[in-house]
C-alpha beads as a LAMMPS data file, in Angstrom:
LAMMPS data file: protein, C-alpha beads

116 atoms
115 bonds

1 atom types
1 bond types

-500.0 500.0 xlo xhi
-500.0 500.0 ylo yhi
-500.0 500.0 zlo zhi

Masses

1 110.0

Atoms # bond

1 1 1 -453.048 408.381 -314.028
2 1 1 -451.112 407.682 -317.214
3 1 1 -451.650 409.576 -320.474
4 1 1 -453.670 406.858 -322.227
5 1 1 -456.097 406.524 -319.324
6 1 1 -456.517 410.292 -319.207
7 1 1 -457.157 410.383 -322.978
8 1 1 -459.803 407.663 -322.732
9 1 1 -461.339 409.462 -319.748
10 1 1 -461.570 412.689 -321.754
11 1 1 -463.284 410.891 -324.637
12 1 1 -465.693 409.049 -322.328
13 1 1 -466.505 412.313 -320.547
14 1 1 -467.166 414.026 -323.873
15 1 1 -469.549 411.302 -325.036
16 1 1 -471.303 411.059 -321.654
17 1 1 -471.717 414.834 -321.405
18 1 1 -473.208 415.040 -324.887
19 1 1 -475.676 412.269 -324.047
20 1 1 -476.710 413.692 -320.670
21 1 1 -476.989 417.236 -322.049
22 1 1 -479.050 416.034 -324.999
23 1 1 -481.423 414.125 -322.727
24 1 1 -481.847 416.542 -319.830
25 1 1 -481.051 420.107 -320.946
26 1 1 -483.765 421.574 -323.153
27 1 1 -481.526 424.219 -324.754
28 1 1 -479.089 421.650 -326.147
29 1 1 -480.135 419.359 -328.978
30 1 1 -478.384 416.748 -331.069
31 1 1 -480.131 415.484 -334.198
32 1 1 -477.561 413.085 -335.647
33 1 1 -477.278 409.328 -335.416
34 1 1 -475.236 407.435 -332.858
35 1 1 -472.158 407.370 -335.129
36 1 1 -472.128 411.161 -335.329
37 1 1 -472.841 411.331 -331.613
38 1 1 -469.792 409.206 -330.768
39 1 1 -467.653 411.129 -333.261
40 1 1 -468.691 414.466 -331.713
41 1 1 -467.896 413.150 -328.225
42 1 1 -464.564 411.813 -329.460
43 1 1 -463.769 415.182 -331.038
44 1 1 -464.630 416.986 -327.811
45 1 1 -462.409 414.628 -325.791
46 1 1 -459.614 414.901 -328.356
47 1 1 -459.654 418.700 -328.272
48 1 1 -459.750 418.703 -324.462
49 1 1 -456.782 416.352 -324.291
50 1 1 -454.520 417.825 -326.993
51 1 1 -455.526 421.428 -327.695
52 1 1 -456.663 422.651 -324.271
53 1 1 -453.215 422.260 -322.584
54 1 1 -451.604 424.231 -325.416
55 1 1 -454.200 426.998 -325.093
56 1 1 -453.701 427.039 -321.318
57 1 1 -449.952 427.588 -321.748
58 1 1 -450.419 430.285 -324.378
59 1 1 -452.994 432.156 -322.307
60 1 1 -451.254 431.781 -318.941
61 1 1 -450.802 435.546 -318.436
62 1 1 -454.500 436.144 -319.148
63 1 1 -455.533 433.346 -316.808
64 1 1 -453.367 434.816 -314.029
65 1 1 -454.686 438.317 -314.693
66 1 1 -458.325 437.165 -314.600
67 1 1 -457.766 434.794 -311.641
68 1 1 -458.587 431.742 -313.774
69 1 1 -461.751 433.099 -315.374
70 1 1 -460.146 432.922 -318.820
71 1 1 -460.186 429.123 -318.486
72 1 1 -463.948 429.353 -318.995
73 1 1 -463.317 431.224 -322.251
74 1 1 -460.928 428.467 -323.381
75 1 1 -463.607 425.859 -322.662
76 1 1 -466.230 427.882 -324.532
77 1 1 -463.928 428.102 -327.566
78 1 1 -463.354 424.332 -327.561
79 1 1 -467.067 423.542 -327.281
80 1 1 -467.813 426.173 -329.928
81 1 1 -465.420 424.463 -332.363
82 1 1 -467.217 421.165 -331.781
83 1 1 -470.508 422.991 -332.338
84 1 1 -469.172 424.385 -335.630
85 1 1 -467.838 421.007 -336.755
86 1 1 -471.109 419.177 -336.096
87 1 1 -474.198 420.974 -337.350
88 1 1 -476.269 418.302 -335.557
89 1 1 -475.257 419.853 -332.230
90 1 1 -477.265 422.974 -331.368
91 1 1 -476.962 425.340 -328.403
92 1 1 -479.858 427.788 -328.086
93 1 1 -477.855 430.361 -326.112
94 1 1 -474.411 430.874 -324.666
95 1 1 -475.783 430.121 -321.203
96 1 1 -476.556 426.553 -322.289
97 1 1 -472.972 426.215 -323.491
98 1 1 -471.736 427.307 -320.045
99 1 1 -474.047 424.741 -318.394
100 1 1 -472.651 422.128 -320.799
101 1 1 -469.081 423.066 -319.814
102 1 1 -469.873 422.770 -316.097
103 1 1 -471.492 419.380 -316.733
104 1 1 -468.432 418.275 -318.719
105 1 1 -466.185 419.354 -315.853
106 1 1 -468.272 417.431 -313.305
107 1 1 -468.360 414.255 -315.388
108 1 1 -464.637 414.465 -316.111
109 1 1 -463.910 414.996 -312.408
110 1 1 -466.108 412.035 -311.459
111 1 1 -464.534 409.694 -314.011
112 1 1 -461.023 410.778 -313.038
113 1 1 -461.695 410.211 -309.338
114 1 1 -463.024 406.709 -309.986
115 1 1 -459.921 405.822 -311.981
116 1 1 -457.472 407.070 -309.338

Bonds

1 1 1 2
2 1 2 3
3 1 3 4
4 1 4 5
5 1 5 6
6 1 6 7
7 1 7 8
8 1 8 9
9 1 9 10
10 1 10 11
11 1 11 12
12 1 12 13
13 1 13 14
14 1 14 15
15 1 15 16
16 1 16 17
17 1 17 18
18 1 18 19
19 1 19 20
20 1 20 21
21 1 21 22
22 1 22 23
23 1 23 24
24 1 24 25
25 1 25 26
26 1 26 27
27 1 27 28
28 1 28 29
29 1 29 30
30 1 30 31
31 1 31 32
32 1 32 33
33 1 33 34
34 1 34 35
35 1 35 36
36 1 36 37
37 1 37 38
38 1 38 39
39 1 39 40
40 1 40 41
41 1 41 42
42 1 42 43
43 1 43 44
44 1 44 45
45 1 45 46
46 1 46 47
47 1 47 48
48 1 48 49
49 1 49 50
50 1 50 51
51 1 51 52
52 1 52 53
53 1 53 54
54 1 54 55
55 1 55 56
56 1 56 57
57 1 57 58
58 1 58 59
59 1 59 60
60 1 60 61
61 1 61 62
62 1 62 63
63 1 63 64
64 1 64 65
65 1 65 66
66 1 66 67
67 1 67 68
68 1 68 69
69 1 69 70
70 1 70 71
71 1 71 72
72 1 72 73
73 1 73 74
74 1 74 75
75 1 75 76
76 1 76 77
77 1 77 78
78 1 78 79
79 1 79 80
80 1 80 81
81 1 81 82
82 1 82 83
83 1 83 84
84 1 84 85
85 1 85 86
86 1 86 87
87 1 87 88
88 1 88 89
89 1 89 90
90 1 90 91
91 1 91 92
92 1 92 93
93 1 93 94
94 1 94 95
95 1 95 96
96 1 96 97
97 1 97 98
98 1 98 99
99 1 99 100
100 1 100 101
101 1 101 102
102 1 102 103
103 1 103 104
104 1 104 105
105 1 105 106
106 1 106 107
107 1 107 108
108 1 108 109
109 1 109 110
110 1 110 111
111 1 111 112
112 1 112 113
113 1 113 114
114 1 114 115
115 1 115 116
């Protein structure tokens, strides 16, 4: 998969995850309009595509030491930044953020497998 396809996949996964989480997970709410919704999904995909690989390289020793568990912390930080940037996005508890991250991973995996 080339870089542009992966970037578009990340953005589509971000938007789809926000929509599915907003509709089906009671602890996650989004009160903005569709423009803000798409912008939040784009921001999530952008951060996953550009910032996450840098954070993974920087935290490689921690990820090795924790047997990959620190990757969850990286994902929580990225989603938390999106939550801070968009006050329309609300997570009731940290557990809902973890559920959101798992859902994002599943949607991203599904989209990537269809494109390969």
